[in-house]
C-alpha positions, 0 to 999 in steps of 0.5 A, a space after each residue: 499499499 502506498 503511503 500518504 504523507 502530509 507536508 505542512 508549514 504550521 504556526 505554533 497555534 496550528 495555522 497553515 494558511 498562506 505561509 508563502 505570501 500575502 497573495 496565496 490565500 487571503 480568504 477570511 480577511 487573512 492579513 498574515 500571508 507570508 509568515 514563513 518567509 522570515 524564518 527560512 534558512 539553509 537548514 530548512 532548505 535542506 530538509 525540504 530537499 530531502 523530503 522532496 528529493 525522491 519520486 512522489 505523486 501529488 494529491 492536491 485540493 483545488 486552491 493549492 493546485 491553482 497556486 502551484 500551477 500558476 507558479 512552478 511551471 515558470 520557476 527554476 527554484 529548488 524543487 521545481 523540477 520534481 513538482 513539475 514532473 510528478 503526477 498530480 491528482 486534484 480533488 475539485 468539484 469545479 475544475 473542468 480542465 487541468 493545464 499543468 502537465 501530468 495532472 488528473 482530476 479525481 472523480 466525484 467520490 474523492 474518498 474512494 478515489 484516494 483509497 484506490 490510489 493508496 491501494 495501488 502501486 507507485 511512489 508515496 503520495 504527498 499532500 502540500 497545502 490543501 487545508 480543506 482536503 486535509 480535513 477530509 483525509 483526517 476525517 476518514 483516517 487516510 494520513 499515514 505520516 505528517 512532516 511538519 515545520 512548526 514556525 515560532 509564530 502565532 497568528 490567532 486566526 486562519 485555516 488550521 491543520 486539525 479542524 473539528 472533523 479530525 478523528 481521535 488518533 495517536 502518532 509516533 515521533 519518528 524524527 525531529 530537527 530544530 533550525 537556527 531560526 527556531 523552526 521545529 521539523 517534526 515527522 509523525 507517523 500514525 500509531 493506533 489510538 490515543 493513549 489515555 490514563 489518569 494521575 488521580 489518587 487511587 482513593 479520591 479526596 472528599 474535595 475531589 468527590 465534591 468537584 466531580 459532583 459539581 462538574 456532573 451537575 454543570 454539564 
């Protein structure tokens, strides 16, 4: 089975919207586009080179596809060749024609189409951006691995990686690197259900019994 990997730039408070520039995605009156640029350094560049320096297919939502298709075919920046040559699968209900080479529209049943892709042969499937699509992937437990770049900034509002539709899930930290500018690169792999437990006293105090009773009434 093919692995589905989400590569995401993320703020400390979980925002993933428009990391690359103000014009990327200003929806929702988002005023902080380009928040990743001031923290970019050679270490982060090498990390991205490693993560994208092997064969992969792309799975993209409509907005991210349009952003990429307007930029990467005209770019000579590192990573451009890999992105342009990769096979691209696009989830969209509105697009009718895809001009970026090697691009294919998924059918109307996006979840089933992605499951078929994962069950087939080929390289890993990478998801970049695509916040709305990621919510669908999380809801249906289709993400095998997160490669997060967590930037030392908070924005308060914006599209977030984990929305309300995300199912409870456990993950294992597979790798971590800190860059000189304070970005934490963390790779998490899917690992069963969340682990829970309790640090409560074996014999709860009178005050604890009263607190629980009060909480039960309030809720």
